[in-house]
DRENKOLVEX-79976 format. One record per residue (C-alpha): x, y, z. Coordinates in Angstrom, 2 decimals. Layout:
// residues N
+---------+---------+---------+
:      c1 :      c2 :      c3 :
+---------+---------+---------+
:       X :       Y :       Z :
...
+---------+---------+---------+
//
This chain:
// residues 132
+---------+---------+---------+
:      c1 :      c2 :      c3 :
+---------+---------+---------+
:    0.00 :    0.00 :    0.00 :
:    1.18 :    3.48 :   -0.69 :
:   -0.18 :    6.99 :   -0.48 :
:    1.42 :    9.65 :   -2.61 :
:    0.75 :   13.17 :   -1.38 :
:    0.63 :   15.55 :   -4.34 :
:    1.07 :   19.29 :   -3.87 :
:    1.71 :   20.94 :   -7.25 :
:    3.82 :   24.13 :   -7.23 :
:    1.15 :   25.95 :   -9.28 :
:   -1.35 :   25.79 :   -6.39 :
:   -1.34 :   27.68 :   -3.10 :
:    0.96 :   26.19 :   -0.45 :
:   -0.64 :   23.21 :    1.27 :
:   -0.64 :   23.93 :    4.99 :
:   -2.34 :   21.30 :    7.11 :
:   -3.65 :   19.31 :    4.12 :
:   -2.56 :   17.82 :    0.80 :
:   -4.07 :   19.00 :   -2.48 :
:   -4.36 :   15.41 :   -3.71 :
:   -3.56 :   11.94 :   -2.43 :
:   -3.07 :    9.05 :   -4.85 :
:   -3.74 :    5.72 :   -3.14 :
:   -2.61 :    2.25 :   -4.08 :
:   -3.75 :   -0.52 :   -1.79 :
:   -6.11 :   -3.37 :   -1.31 :
:   -8.48 :   -2.33 :    1.48 :
:  -10.57 :    0.82 :    1.81 :
:  -11.82 :    1.82 :    5.25 :
:  -14.64 :    4.35 :    5.41 :
:  -14.63 :    6.09 :    8.78 :
:  -17.94 :    7.38 :   10.07 :
:  -18.24 :   10.90 :   11.41 :
:  -16.80 :   11.23 :   14.90 :
:  -17.56 :   14.02 :   17.35 :
:  -16.30 :   14.59 :   20.89 :
:  -18.37 :   11.78 :   22.38 :
:  -17.00 :    9.96 :   25.40 :
:  -17.65 :    6.26 :   26.08 :
:  -20.98 :    7.17 :   27.73 :
:  -22.13 :    8.93 :   24.57 :
:  -21.87 :   12.45 :   25.98 :
:  -20.14 :   15.36 :   24.23 :
:  -17.06 :   16.44 :   26.20 :
:  -14.97 :   19.59 :   25.91 :
:  -16.14 :   23.16 :   26.18 :
:  -14.25 :   24.56 :   23.22 :
:  -13.37 :   23.74 :   19.64 :
:   -9.79 :   22.61 :   20.31 :
:  -10.80 :   20.22 :   23.10 :
:  -13.64 :   18.80 :   21.01 :
:  -11.38 :   18.49 :   17.94 :
:   -8.87 :   16.49 :   19.99 :
:  -11.53 :   14.06 :   21.20 :
:  -13.15 :   13.76 :   17.76 :
:   -9.78 :   13.08 :   16.11 :
:   -8.91 :   10.57 :   18.84 :
:  -12.23 :    8.80 :   18.20 :
:  -11.60 :    8.75 :   14.45 :
:   -8.11 :    7.32 :   14.97 :
:   -9.46 :    4.72 :   17.43 :
:  -11.89 :    3.49 :   14.77 :
:   -9.06 :    3.45 :   12.22 :
:   -6.80 :    1.51 :   14.59 :
:   -9.58 :   -1.02 :   15.24 :
:   -9.77 :   -1.54 :   11.45 :
:   -6.02 :   -2.23 :   11.36 :
:   -4.87 :    1.17 :   10.12 :
:   -2.63 :    4.00 :   11.25 :
:   -2.86 :    7.78 :   10.76 :
:   -0.46 :    7.42 :    7.81 :
:   -3.16 :    5.40 :    6.00 :
:   -5.63 :    8.33 :    5.95 :
:   -6.25 :    9.40 :    2.37 :
:   -9.16 :   11.80 :    3.02 :
:  -10.60 :   13.60 :    6.05 :
:  -13.56 :   15.96 :    6.06 :
:  -14.04 :   18.35 :    8.96 :
:  -17.51 :   19.72 :    9.66 :
:  -17.40 :   22.82 :   11.87 :
:  -20.29 :   24.80 :   13.31 :
:  -18.13 :   27.95 :   13.30 :
:  -15.66 :   28.04 :   10.40 :
:  -14.35 :   31.46 :   11.46 :
:  -13.41 :   30.06 :   14.88 :
:  -11.83 :   27.04 :   13.17 :
:   -9.69 :   29.38 :   11.02 :
:   -8.65 :   31.42 :   14.09 :
:   -7.52 :   28.29 :   15.87 :
:   -5.68 :   26.54 :   13.03 :
:   -2.32 :   26.71 :   14.82 :
:   -3.75 :   25.02 :   17.94 :
:   -5.65 :   22.47 :   15.85 :
:   -2.47 :   21.78 :   13.87 :
:   -0.57 :   21.02 :   17.09 :
:   -3.30 :   18.55 :   18.08 :
:   -3.13 :   16.92 :   14.63 :
:    0.69 :   16.63 :   14.78 :
:    0.61 :   15.08 :   18.24 :
:   -2.08 :   12.52 :   17.41 :
:   -1.70 :   11.87 :   13.67 :
:    1.79 :   13.03 :   12.71 :
:    2.79 :   15.23 :    9.79 :
:    1.41 :   13.23 :    6.87 :
:   -1.69 :   15.13 :    5.81 :
:   -4.56 :   13.55 :    3.89 :
:   -6.63 :   15.44 :    1.35 :
:   -8.87 :   17.55 :    3.57 :
:  -11.84 :   19.89 :    3.49 :
:  -13.52 :   22.00 :    6.15 :
:  -17.25 :   22.43 :    5.69 :
:  -19.45 :   24.78 :    7.69 :
:  -22.48 :   23.14 :    9.29 :
:  -25.40 :   24.85 :   10.96 :
:  -25.41 :   22.12 :   13.60 :
:  -24.25 :   18.55 :   14.05 :
:  -26.13 :   15.46 :   15.22 :
:  -25.38 :   16.21 :   18.87 :
:  -26.39 :   19.81 :   19.55 :
:  -23.37 :   20.43 :   21.81 :
:  -20.90 :   19.22 :   19.17 :
:  -18.77 :   21.93 :   17.56 :
:  -16.81 :   19.71 :   15.15 :
:  -17.09 :   16.34 :   13.42 :
:  -14.51 :   14.42 :   11.39 :
:  -14.97 :   11.57 :    8.93 :
:  -12.45 :    9.93 :    6.66 :
:  -11.29 :    7.35 :    4.18 :
:   -8.18 :    5.24 :    4.71 :
:   -6.36 :    2.92 :    2.32 :
:   -4.78 :   -0.12 :    3.99 :
:   -2.45 :   -2.72 :    2.50 :
+---------+---------+---------+
//
């Protein structure tokens, strides 16, 4: 399995994402949207950064259970209830990503959402991984 991260020089610099990811592998894992739910099913974390950390941890736990690692992530979509706040906190969110998932970025998008399934949730992440 291999993932080739493609960031052409003719596009804006890719900071915190890759413009394209070419995947070669034999197993696709589709990761359901994860929010900051704890094991009791309650949203934890008062702010975006805390909720992002828990949501990313939940996404990576599902990936690990499927036999994957953060390096196997080809695509992640972030749904945020306040995109302006997400943009303001990109440095903090980037530090969380680096600590939990490393420096290999999948193709990513951030999409504004009026609200998420759980009313208290500020952010949700889903993804696609390619495993050997």
